GUDREN-833608 format. One record per residue: x, y, z of N, C-alpha, C in turn; residue in one letter. Coordinates in steps of 0.001 Angstrom, whole numbers. Layout:
<site><n_xx>X</n_xx><n_yy>Y</n_yy><n_zz>Z</n_zz><ca_xx>X</ca_xx><ca_yy>Y</ca_yy><ca_zz>Z</ca_zz><c_xx>X</c_xx><c_yy>Y</c_yy><c_zz>Z</c_zz><res>A</res></site>
...
This chain:
<site><n_xx>-2019</n_xx><n_yy>7606</n_yy><n_zz>9453</n_zz><ca_xx>-348</ca_xx><ca_yy>8159</ca_yy><ca_zz>9419</ca_zz><c_xx>-789</c_xx><c_yy>7758</c_yy><c_zz>7753</c_zz><res>M</res></site>
<site><n_xx>-113</n_xx><n_yy>8765</n_yy><n_zz>7177</n_zz><ca_xx>-524</ca_xx><ca_yy>9227</ca_yy><ca_zz>5510</ca_zz><c_xx>137</c_xx><c_yy>7566</c_yy><c_zz>4809</c_zz><res>R</res></site>
<site><n_xx>-724</n_xx><n_yy>7724</n_yy><n_zz>3850</n_zz><ca_xx>-544</ca_xx><ca_yy>6334</ca_yy><ca_zz>2580</ca_zz><c_xx>1196</c_xx><c_yy>6703</c_yy><c_zz>2480</c_zz><res>L</res></site>
<site><n_xx>977</n_xx><n_yy>7398</n_yy><n_zz>1635</n_zz><ca_xx>2314</ca_xx><ca_yy>7721</ca_yy><ca_zz>837</ca_zz><c_xx>3040</c_xx><c_yy>7207</c_yy><c_zz>1865</c_zz><res>D</res></site>
<site><n_xx>2999</n_xx><n_yy>7442</n_yy><n_zz>2933</n_zz><ca_xx>4521</ca_xx><ca_yy>7519</ca_yy><ca_zz>3991</ca_zz><c_xx>4673</c_xx><c_yy>6241</c_yy><c_zz>4644</c_zz><res>K</res></site>
<site><n_xx>3018</n_xx><n_yy>5829</n_yy><n_zz>4775</n_zz><ca_xx>3087</ca_xx><ca_yy>4363</ca_yy><ca_zz>5024</ca_zz><c_xx>3413</c_xx><c_yy>3192</c_yy><c_zz>4094</c_zz><res>F</res></site>
<site><n_xx>3624</n_xx><n_yy>3440</n_yy><n_zz>2989</n_zz><ca_xx>3481</ca_xx><ca_yy>3054</ca_yy><ca_zz>1500</ca_zz><c_xx>5417</c_xx><c_yy>2947</c_yy><c_zz>2431</c_zz><res>L</res></site>
<site><n_xx>5841</n_xx><n_yy>4295</n_yy><n_zz>2228</n_zz><ca_xx>7850</ca_xx><ca_yy>4338</ca_yy><ca_zz>1941</ca_zz><c_xx>7794</c_xx><c_yy>3312</c_yy><c_zz>3169</c_zz><res>K</res></site>
<site><n_xx>7253</n_xx><n_yy>4005</n_yy><n_zz>4639</n_zz><ca_xx>7908</ca_xx><ca_yy>3118</ca_yy><ca_zz>5847</ca_zz><c_xx>8146</c_xx><c_yy>1198</c_yy><c_zz>5602</c_zz><res>V</res></site>
<site><n_xx>7356</n_xx><n_yy>1216</n_yy><n_zz>5550</n_zz><ca_xx>6720</ca_xx><ca_yy>-812</ca_yy><ca_zz>5665</ca_zz><c_xx>7856</c_xx><c_yy>-962</c_yy><c_zz>4444</c_zz><res>S</res></site>
<site><n_xx>7776</n_xx><n_yy>-216</n_yy><n_zz>3392</n_zz><ca_xx>8262</ca_xx><ca_yy>-720</ca_yy><ca_zz>1671</ca_zz><c_xx>7758</c_xx><c_yy>-1356</c_yy><c_zz>379</c_zz><res>R</res></site>
<site><n_xx>6622</n_xx><n_yy>-1255</n_yy><n_zz>1178</n_zz><ca_xx>5659</ca_xx><ca_yy>-1953</ca_yy><ca_zz>-212</ca_zz><c_xx>5653</c_xx><c_yy>-1122</c_yy><c_zz>-917</c_zz><res>L</res></site>
<site><n_xx>6461</n_xx><n_yy>191</n_yy><n_zz>-1074</n_zz><ca_xx>6736</ca_xx><ca_yy>1016</ca_yy><ca_zz>-2457</ca_zz><c_xx>8220</c_xx><c_yy>1491</c_yy><c_zz>-2089</c_zz><res>I</res></site>
<site><n_xx>9060</n_xx><n_yy>1651</n_yy><n_zz>-2649</n_zz><ca_xx>10284</ca_xx><ca_yy>1997</ca_yy><ca_zz>-2323</ca_zz><c_xx>10686</c_xx><c_yy>3852</c_yy><c_zz>-1846</c_zz><res>K</res></site>
<site><n_xx>9653</n_xx><n_yy>4663</n_yy><n_zz>-2923</n_zz><ca_xx>10223</ca_xx><ca_yy>5957</ca_yy><ca_zz>-2587</ca_zz><c_xx>8829</c_xx><c_yy>6153</c_yy><c_zz>-2266</c_zz><res>R</res></site>
<site><n_xx>8834</n_xx><n_yy>7440</n_yy><n_zz>-1374</n_zz><ca_xx>7749</ca_xx><ca_yy>8150</ca_yy><ca_zz>-1145</ca_zz><c_xx>6777</c_xx><c_yy>8662</c_yy><c_zz>-2397</c_zz><res>R</res></site>
<site><n_xx>8003</n_xx><n_yy>9477</n_yy><n_zz>-3449</n_zz><ca_xx>7219</ca_xx><ca_yy>10089</ca_yy><ca_zz>-4042</ca_zz><c_xx>6668</c_xx><c_yy>9368</c_yy><c_zz>-5278</c_zz><res>T</res></site>
<site><n_xx>6537</n_xx><n_yy>7546</n_yy><n_zz>-5338</n_zz><ca_xx>6119</ca_xx><ca_yy>7229</ca_yy><ca_zz>-6632</ca_zz><c_xx>4883</c_xx><c_yy>6562</c_yy><c_zz>-6045</c_zz><res>L</res></site>
<site><n_xx>5271</n_xx><n_yy>5730</n_yy><n_zz>-4644</n_zz><ca_xx>3943</ca_xx><ca_yy>5638</ca_yy><ca_zz>-3951</ca_zz><c_xx>2594</c_xx><c_yy>6772</c_yy><c_zz>-4029</c_zz><res>A</res></site>
<site><n_xx>3241</n_xx><n_yy>8820</n_yy><n_zz>-3788</n_zz><ca_xx>2621</ca_xx><ca_yy>9798</ca_yy><ca_zz>-4253</ca_zz><c_xx>1875</c_xx><c_yy>9279</c_yy><c_zz>-5562</c_zz><res>K</res></site>
<site><n_xx>2583</n_xx><n_yy>9235</n_yy><n_zz>-6381</n_zz><ca_xx>2221</ca_xx><ca_yy>9198</ca_yy><ca_zz>-7953</ca_zz><c_xx>1518</c_xx><c_yy>8063</c_yy><c_zz>-8473</c_zz><res>E</res></site>
<site><n_xx>1873</n_xx><n_yy>6526</n_yy><n_zz>-7723</n_zz><ca_xx>180</ca_xx><ca_yy>6079</ca_yy><ca_zz>-7835</ca_zz><c_xx>-544</c_xx><c_yy>5578</c_yy><c_zz>-7308</c_zz><res>V</res></site>
<site><n_xx>-1127</n_xx><n_yy>6376</n_yy><n_zz>-5938</n_zz><ca_xx>-2164</ca_xx><ca_yy>6278</ca_yy><ca_zz>-5400</ca_zz><c_xx>-3013</c_xx><c_yy>7310</c_yy><c_zz>-5954</c_zz><res>A</res></site>
<site><n_xx>-2325</n_xx><n_yy>8860</n_yy><n_zz>-6627</n_zz><ca_xx>-3210</ca_xx><ca_yy>9212</ca_yy><ca_zz>-7326</ca_zz><c_xx>-3131</c_xx><c_yy>9249</c_yy><c_zz>-9009</c_zz><res>D</res></site>
<site><n_xx>-2721</n_xx><n_yy>8339</n_yy><n_zz>-9512</n_zz><ca_xx>-3000</ca_xx><ca_yy>7284</ca_yy><ca_zz>-10774</ca_zz><c_xx>-5077</c_xx><c_yy>6484</c_yy><c_zz>-10188</c_zz><res>K</res></site>
<site><n_xx>-5067</n_xx><n_yy>6297</n_yy><n_zz>-8772</n_zz><ca_xx>-6104</ca_xx><ca_yy>5725</ca_yy><ca_zz>-8157</ca_zz><c_xx>-5982</c_xx><c_yy>3965</c_yy><c_zz>-8394</c_zz><res>G</res></site>
<site><n_xx>-4458</n_xx><n_yy>3785</n_yy><n_zz>-8219</n_zz><ca_xx>-4288</ca_xx><ca_yy>2131</ca_yy><ca_zz>-8188</ca_zz><c_xx>-3885</c_xx><c_yy>1444</c_yy><c_zz>-6902</c_zz><res>R</res></site>
<site><n_xx>-4815</n_xx><n_yy>2744</n_yy><n_zz>-5452</n_zz><ca_xx>-4131</ca_xx><ca_yy>2062</ca_yy><ca_zz>-4426</ca_zz><c_xx>-5870</c_xx><c_yy>2520</c_yy><c_zz>-3263</c_zz><res>I</res></site>
<site><n_xx>-7200</n_xx><n_yy>1919</n_yy><n_zz>-2733</n_zz><ca_xx>-7398</ca_xx><ca_yy>1163</ca_yy><ca_zz>-2236</ca_zz><c_xx>-7344</c_xx><c_yy>1255</c_yy><c_zz>-456</c_zz><res>T</res></site>
<site><n_xx>-8418</n_xx><n_yy>1635</n_yy><n_zz>58</n_zz><ca_xx>-8041</ca_xx><ca_yy>1635</ca_yy><ca_zz>1327</ca_zz><c_xx>-10263</c_xx><c_yy>1089</c_yy><c_zz>1804</c_zz><res>I</res></site>
<site><n_xx>-9796</n_xx><n_yy>-1100</n_yy><n_zz>2340</n_zz><ca_xx>-11428</ca_xx><ca_yy>-868</ca_yy><ca_zz>2612</ca_zz><c_xx>-12381</c_xx><c_yy>-186</c_yy><c_zz>1361</c_zz><res>N</res></site>
<site><n_xx>-12252</n_xx><n_yy>-975</n_yy><n_zz>518</n_zz><ca_xx>-12909</ca_xx><ca_yy>-687</ca_yy><ca_zz>-1393</ca_zz><c_xx>-12395</c_xx><c_yy>670</c_yy><c_zz>-1116</c_zz><res>G</res></site>
<site><n_xx>-12190</n_xx><n_yy>1928</n_yy><n_zz>-982</n_zz><ca_xx>-12521</ca_xx><ca_yy>2553</ca_yy><ca_zz>-1425</ca_zz><c_xx>-10747</c_xx><c_yy>3477</c_yy><c_zz>-1538</c_zz><res>L</res></site>
<site><n_xx>-11758</n_xx><n_yy>3937</n_yy><n_zz>-3003</n_zz><ca_xx>-9717</ca_xx><ca_yy>4755</ca_yy><ca_zz>-3777</ca_zz><c_xx>-9407</c_xx><c_yy>5654</c_yy><c_zz>-2621</c_zz><res>Q</res></site>
<site><n_xx>-8350</n_xx><n_yy>5877</n_yy><n_zz>-2713</n_zz><ca_xx>-8131</ca_xx><ca_yy>6673</ca_yy><ca_zz>-1767</ca_zz><c_xx>-6447</c_xx><c_yy>7131</c_yy><c_zz>-2498</c_zz><res>A</res></site>
<site><n_xx>-6412</n_xx><n_yy>8878</n_yy><n_zz>-2069</n_zz><ca_xx>-4850</ca_xx><ca_yy>9750</ca_yy><ca_zz>-2255</ca_zz><c_xx>-4031</c_xx><c_yy>9206</c_yy><c_zz>-1809</c_zz><res>K</res></site>
<site><n_xx>-2510</n_xx><n_yy>10007</n_yy><n_zz>-1890</n_zz><ca_xx>-1702</ca_xx><ca_yy>9795</ca_yy><ca_zz>-745</ca_zz><c_xx>-1876</c_xx><c_yy>10633</c_yy><c_zz>665</c_zz><res>A</res></site>
<site><n_xx>-2243</n_xx><n_yy>11316</n_yy><n_zz>854</n_zz><ca_xx>-2684</ca_xx><ca_yy>12273</ca_yy><ca_zz>1647</ca_zz><c_xx>-4070</c_xx><c_yy>11683</c_yy><c_zz>2319</c_zz><res>S</res></site>
<site><n_xx>-4465</n_xx><n_yy>9589</n_yy><n_zz>2479</n_zz><ca_xx>-5364</ca_xx><ca_yy>9316</ca_yy><ca_zz>3165</ca_zz><c_xx>-4655</c_xx><c_yy>9051</c_yy><c_zz>4136</c_zz><res>S</res></site>
<site><n_xx>-5356</n_xx><n_yy>8910</n_yy><n_zz>5141</n_zz><ca_xx>-5077</ca_xx><ca_yy>8490</ca_yy><ca_zz>6451</ca_zz><c_xx>-5360</c_xx><c_yy>6382</c_yy><c_zz>6287</c_zz><res>N</res></site>
<site><n_xx>-3974</n_xx><n_yy>6052</n_yy><n_zz>7120</n_zz><ca_xx>-4022</ca_xx><ca_yy>4895</ca_yy><ca_zz>7348</ca_zz><c_xx>-4253</c_xx><c_yy>4607</c_yy><c_zz>8589</c_zz><res>V</res></site>
<site><n_xx>-4372</n_xx><n_yy>3032</n_yy><n_zz>8892</n_zz><ca_xx>-5244</ca_xx><ca_yy>3596</ca_yy><ca_zz>10157</ca_zz><c_xx>-4135</c_xx><c_yy>1463</c_yy><c_zz>10673</c_zz><res>K</res></site>
<site><n_xx>-4835</n_xx><n_yy>1236</n_yy><n_zz>11872</n_zz><ca_xx>-4348</ca_xx><ca_yy>-430</ca_yy><ca_zz>11719</ca_zz><c_xx>-5677</c_xx><c_yy>-1119</c_yy><c_zz>11085</c_zz><res>V</res></site>
<site><n_xx>-5710</n_xx><n_yy>-1795</n_yy><n_zz>11104</n_zz><ca_xx>-7308</ca_xx><ca_yy>-2712</ca_yy><ca_zz>10589</ca_zz><c_xx>-6829</c_xx><c_yy>-3021</c_yy><c_zz>8925</c_zz><res>G</res></site>
<site><n_xx>-6494</n_xx><n_yy>-1440</n_yy><n_zz>8838</n_zz><ca_xx>-7697</ca_xx><ca_yy>-1497</ca_yy><ca_zz>7711</ca_zz><c_xx>-6612</c_xx><c_yy>-2563</c_yy><c_zz>5853</c_zz><res>D</res></site>
<site><n_xx>-7453</n_xx><n_yy>-2493</n_yy><n_zz>4908</n_zz><ca_xx>-7386</ca_xx><ca_yy>-3630</ca_yy><ca_zz>3803</ca_zz><c_xx>-6370</c_xx><c_yy>-2342</c_yy><c_zz>2623</c_zz><res>E</res></site>
<site><n_xx>-5483</n_xx><n_yy>-2806</n_yy><n_zz>2830</n_zz><ca_xx>-4925</ca_xx><ca_yy>-1685</ca_yy><ca_zz>1050</ca_zz><c_xx>-4588</c_xx><c_yy>-2624</c_yy><c_zz>-291</c_zz><res>L</res></site>
<site><n_xx>-5436</n_xx><n_yy>-2662</n_yy><n_zz>-1310</n_zz><ca_xx>-5111</ca_xx><ca_yy>-2592</ca_yy><ca_zz>-2959</ca_zz><c_xx>-4116</c_xx><c_yy>-1896</c_yy><c_zz>-3762</c_zz><res>Q</res></site>
<site><n_xx>-3972</n_xx><n_yy>-2599</n_yy><n_zz>-3673</n_zz><ca_xx>-2487</ca_xx><ca_yy>-2315</ca_yy><ca_zz>-4690</ca_zz><c_xx>-2147</c_xx><c_yy>-2994</c_yy><c_zz>-5771</c_zz><res>I</res></site>
<site><n_xx>-2923</n_xx><n_yy>-1529</n_yy><n_zz>-7551</n_zz><ca_xx>-2697</ca_xx><ca_yy>-2636</ca_yy><ca_zz>-8351</ca_zz><c_xx>-538</c_xx><c_yy>-2256</c_yy><c_zz>-9653</c_zz><res>R</res></site>
<site><n_xx>-382</n_xx><n_yy>-3062</n_yy><n_zz>-9020</n_zz><ca_xx>1503</ca_xx><ca_yy>-3408</ca_yy><ca_zz>-9331</ca_zz><c_xx>1098</c_xx><c_yy>-3226</c_yy><c_zz>-11135</c_zz><res>F</res></site>
<site><n_xx>979</n_xx><n_yy>-3207</n_yy><n_zz>-12114</n_zz><ca_xx>386</ca_xx><ca_yy>-3671</ca_yy><ca_zz>-13350</ca_zz><c_xx>-243</c_xx><c_yy>-3575</c_yy><c_zz>-13707</c_zz><res>G</res></site>
<site><n_xx>130</n_xx><n_yy>-5581</n_yy><n_zz>-13890</n_zz><ca_xx>-741</ca_xx><ca_yy>-6771</ca_yy><ca_zz>-14077</ca_zz><c_xx>-1228</c_xx><c_yy>-7232</c_yy><c_zz>-12567</c_zz><res>Q</res></site>
<site><n_xx>-633</n_xx><n_yy>-6901</n_yy><n_zz>-11740</n_zz><ca_xx>-879</ca_xx><ca_yy>-7598</ca_yy><ca_zz>-10399</ca_zz><c_xx>-1264</c_xx><c_yy>-7343</c_yy><c_zz>-9839</c_zz><res>K</res></site>
<site><n_xx>-2604</n_xx><n_yy>-7402</n_yy><n_zz>-8348</n_zz><ca_xx>-3548</ca_xx><ca_yy>-6832</ca_yy><ca_zz>-7392</ca_zz><c_xx>-2893</c_xx><c_yy>-7510</c_yy><c_zz>-6180</c_zz><res>V</res></site>
<site><n_xx>-2478</n_xx><n_yy>-6650</n_yy><n_zz>-5455</n_zz><ca_xx>-1101</ca_xx><ca_yy>-6943</ca_yy><ca_zz>-3666</ca_zz><c_xx>-2057</c_xx><c_yy>-6299</c_yy><c_zz>-2943</c_zz><res>V</res></site>
<site><n_xx>-2821</n_xx><n_yy>-7512</n_yy><n_zz>-1924</n_zz><ca_xx>-4315</ca_xx><ca_yy>-7287</ca_yy><ca_zz>-804</ca_zz><c_xx>-3054</c_xx><c_yy>-6975</c_yy><c_zz>318</c_zz><res>T</res></site>
<site><n_xx>-3162</n_xx><n_yy>-5967</n_yy><n_zz>888</n_zz><ca_xx>-2675</ca_xx><ca_yy>-6532</ca_yy><ca_zz>2217</ca_zz><c_xx>-3206</c_xx><c_yy>-5875</c_yy><c_zz>3810</c_zz><res>A</res></site>
<site><n_xx>-3260</n_xx><n_yy>-5786</n_yy><n_zz>5013</n_zz><ca_xx>-3614</ca_xx><ca_yy>-5525</ca_yy><ca_zz>5901</ca_zz><c_xx>-2405</c_xx><c_yy>-4788</c_yy><c_zz>6952</c_zz><res>T</res></site>
<site><n_xx>-3102</n_xx><n_yy>-3342</n_yy><n_zz>6878</n_zz><ca_xx>-1918</ca_xx><ca_yy>-2523</ca_yy><ca_zz>8295</ca_zz><c_xx>-2256</c_xx><c_yy>-3404</c_yy><c_zz>9492</c_zz><res>V</res></site>
<site><n_xx>-642</n_xx><n_yy>-4213</n_yy><n_zz>9344</n_zz><ca_xx>-677</ca_xx><ca_yy>-4760</ca_yy><ca_zz>11872</ca_zz><c_xx>-430</c_xx><c_yy>-3291</c_yy><c_zz>12676</c_zz><res>D</res></site>
<site><n_xx>358</n_xx><n_yy>-3338</n_yy><n_zz>11886</n_zz><ca_xx>1005</ca_xx><ca_yy>-1126</ca_yy><ca_zz>13033</ca_zz><c_xx>1742</c_xx><c_yy>-559</c_yy><c_zz>12548</c_zz><res>R</res></site>
<site><n_xx>1455</n_xx><n_yy>694</n_yy><n_zz>12780</n_zz><ca_xx>2172</ca_xx><ca_yy>1925</ca_yy><ca_zz>12394</ca_zz><c_xx>3176</c_xx><c_yy>2008</c_yy><c_zz>13052</c_zz><res>L</res></site>
<site><n_xx>4538</n_xx><n_yy>2753</n_yy><n_zz>11908</n_zz><ca_xx>6397</ca_xx><ca_yy>2873</ca_yy><ca_zz>12670</ca_zz><c_xx>6294</c_xx><c_yy>4327</c_yy><c_zz>11718</c_zz><res>Q</res></site>
<site><n_xx>6644</n_xx><n_yy>5288</n_yy><n_zz>12659</n_zz><ca_xx>6980</ca_xx><ca_yy>6627</ca_yy><ca_zz>11789</ca_zz><c_xx>8833</c_xx><c_yy>6072</c_yy><c_zz>10835</c_zz><res>E</res></site>
<site><n_xx>9548</n_xx><n_yy>5019</n_yy><n_zz>11495</n_zz><ca_xx>10622</ca_xx><ca_yy>4770</ca_yy><ca_zz>11131</ca_zz><c_xx>10157</c_xx><c_yy>3357</c_yy><c_zz>11229</c_zz><res>S</res></site>
<site><n_xx>11204</n_xx><n_yy>2734</n_yy><n_zz>10320</n_zz><ca_xx>11985</ca_xx><ca_yy>731</ca_yy><ca_zz>10643</ca_zz><c_xx>12816</c_xx><c_yy>603</c_yy><c_zz>9749</c_zz><res>T</res></site>
<site><n_xx>13578</n_xx><n_yy>-103</n_yy><n_zz>10752</n_zz><ca_xx>14856</ca_xx><ca_yy>-658</ca_yy><ca_zz>9803</ca_zz><c_xx>14076</c_xx><c_yy>-1540</c_yy><c_zz>8858</c_zz><res>R</res></site>
<site><n_xx>15256</n_xx><n_yy>-1671</n_yy><n_zz>7771</n_zz><ca_xx>14507</ca_xx><ca_yy>-2634</ca_yy><ca_zz>6396</ca_zz><c_xx>14272</c_xx><c_yy>-3911</c_yy><c_zz>7031</c_zz><res>K</res></site>
<site><n_xx>15038</n_xx><n_yy>-5228</n_yy><n_zz>8238</n_zz><ca_xx>14721</ca_xx><ca_yy>-6341</ca_yy><ca_zz>8427</ca_zz><c_xx>12527</c_xx><c_yy>-5858</c_yy><c_zz>9317</c_zz><res>E</res></site>
<site><n_xx>12383</n_xx><n_yy>-5302</n_yy><n_zz>9727</n_zz><ca_xx>11482</ca_xx><ca_yy>-4891</ca_yy><ca_zz>10283</ca_zz><c_xx>10096</c_xx><c_yy>-4320</c_yy><c_zz>9847</c_zz><res>E</res></site>
<site><n_xx>10572</n_xx><n_yy>-3745</n_yy><n_zz>8692</n_zz><ca_xx>9516</ca_xx><ca_yy>-3857</ca_yy><ca_zz>8018</ca_zz><c_xx>8954</c_xx><c_yy>-4391</c_yy><c_zz>7330</c_zz><res>A</res></site>
<site><n_xx>8407</n_xx><n_yy>-5188</n_yy><n_zz>7656</n_zz><ca_xx>7791</ca_xx><ca_yy>-6740</ca_yy><ca_zz>6771</ca_zz><c_xx>6470</c_xx><c_yy>-6897</c_yy><c_zz>8564</c_zz><res>G</res></site>
<site><n_xx>6949</n_xx><n_yy>-6268</n_yy><n_zz>9047</n_zz><ca_xx>5981</ca_xx><ca_yy>-6949</ca_yy><ca_zz>9760</ca_zz><c_xx>4651</c_xx><c_yy>-5244</c_yy><c_zz>10336</c_zz><res>T</res></site>
<site><n_xx>4568</n_xx><n_yy>-5135</n_yy><n_zz>9373</n_zz><ca_xx>4100</ca_xx><ca_yy>-3530</ca_yy><ca_zz>9449</ca_zz><c_xx>2898</c_xx><c_yy>-4199</c_yy><c_zz>8861</c_zz><res>M</res></site>
<site><n_xx>2838</n_xx><n_yy>-5447</n_yy><n_zz>8291</n_zz><ca_xx>1862</ca_xx><ca_yy>-5674</ca_yy><ca_zz>7199</ca_zz><c_xx>2346</c_xx><c_yy>-7029</c_yy><c_zz>6896</c_zz><res>Y</res></site>
<site><n_xx>466</n_xx><n_yy>-7526</n_yy><n_zz>6692</n_zz><ca_xx>28</ca_xx><ca_yy>-8927</ca_yy><ca_zz>6284</ca_zz><c_xx>-503</c_xx><c_yy>-9142</c_yy><c_zz>4909</c_zz><res>T</res></site>
<site><n_xx>660</n_xx><n_yy>-9947</n_yy><n_zz>3627</n_zz><ca_xx>-811</ca_xx><ca_yy>-10093</ca_yy><ca_zz>2327</ca_zz><c_xx>-1420</c_xx><c_yy>-11334</c_yy><c_zz>2826</c_zz><res>I</res></site>
<site><n_xx>-2697</n_xx><n_yy>-10596</n_yy><n_zz>2222</n_zz><ca_xx>-3533</ca_xx><ca_yy>-11423</ca_yy><ca_zz>2472</ca_zz><c_xx>-3979</c_xx><c_yy>-12123</c_yy><c_zz>320</c_zz><res>T</res></site>
<site><n_xx>-3405</n_xx><n_yy>-11982</n_yy><n_zz>-52</n_zz><ca_xx>-3308</ca_xx><ca_yy>-12004</ca_yy><ca_zz>-1668</ca_zz><c_xx>-2094</c_xx><c_yy>-11095</c_yy><c_zz>-2482</c_zz><res>S</res></site>
<site><n_xx>-2508</n_xx><n_yy>-12020</n_yy><n_zz>-3383</n_zz><ca_xx>-1775</ca_xx><ca_yy>-11114</ca_yy><ca_zz>-4658</ca_zz><c_xx>-2076</c_xx><c_yy>-11792</c_yy><c_zz>-5360</c_zz><res>E</res></site>
<site><n_xx>-3141</n_xx><n_yy>-11022</n_yy><n_zz>-6374</n_zz><ca_xx>-3669</ca_xx><ca_yy>-12155</ca_yy><ca_zz>-8111</ca_zz><c_xx>-3640</c_xx><c_yy>-11062</c_yy><c_zz>-9131</c_zz><res>D</res></site>
<site><n_xx>-3051</n_xx><n_yy>-12130</n_yy><n_zz>-10013</n_zz><ca_xx>-3571</ca_xx><ca_yy>-11142</ca_yy><ca_zz>-11401</ca_zz><c_xx>-3967</c_xx><c_yy>-10492</c_yy><c_zz>-12570</c_zz><res>R</res></site>
<site><n_xx>-4073</n_xx><n_yy>-9630</n_yy><n_zz>-12902</n_zz><ca_xx>-5141</ca_xx><ca_yy>-9186</ca_yy><ca_zz>-13118</ca_zz><c_xx>-4763</c_xx><c_yy>-9515</c_yy><c_zz>-15331</c_zz><res>V</res></site>
<site><n_xx>-6562</n_xx><n_yy>-9910</n_yy><n_zz>-15490</n_zz><ca_xx>-6721</ca_xx><ca_yy>-10283</ca_yy><ca_zz>-16909</ca_zz><c_xx>-6413</c_xx><c_yy>-9313</c_yy><c_zz>-18251</c_zz><res>P</res></site>
<site><n_xx>-5036</n_xx><n_yy>-9504</n_yy><n_zz>-18766</n_zz><ca_xx>-5085</ca_xx><ca_yy>-8256</ca_yy><ca_zz>-19674</ca_zz><c_xx>-6461</c_xx><c_yy>-7747</c_yy><c_zz>-20774</c_zz><res>E</res></site>
<site><n_xx>-6599</n_xx><n_yy>-6783</n_yy><n_zz>-20853</n_zz><ca_xx>-7091</ca_xx><ca_yy>-5754</ca_yy><ca_zz>-21670</ca_zz><c_xx>-7271</c_xx><c_yy>-6471</c_yy><c_zz>-23381</c_zz><res>E</res></site>
<site><n_xx>-7908</n_xx><n_yy>-6497</n_yy><n_zz>-24028</n_zz><ca_xx>-7458</ca_xx><ca_yy>-6375</ca_yy><ca_zz>-25212</ca_zz><c_xx>-8569</c_xx><c_yy>-5315</c_yy><c_zz>-26161</c_zz><res>E</res></site>
């Protein structure tokens, strides 16, 4: 499944266009490698997403083409949330 679609379906990022934008700016890595919006995501992959001053690390648990809001959180497990120190 494409990265941007996974982020939208899992609701890690609300809109697919925003997920594409974040990926294209180089703020997402898959298993330590920089990812594009079109990168493939597989079960077991580790995603690192930078949201402003926060880095969220999540593991992909399952893939679905669509899901209900209540079930979206079962598609991934958040392994860590770290603050990025501000640059001066």
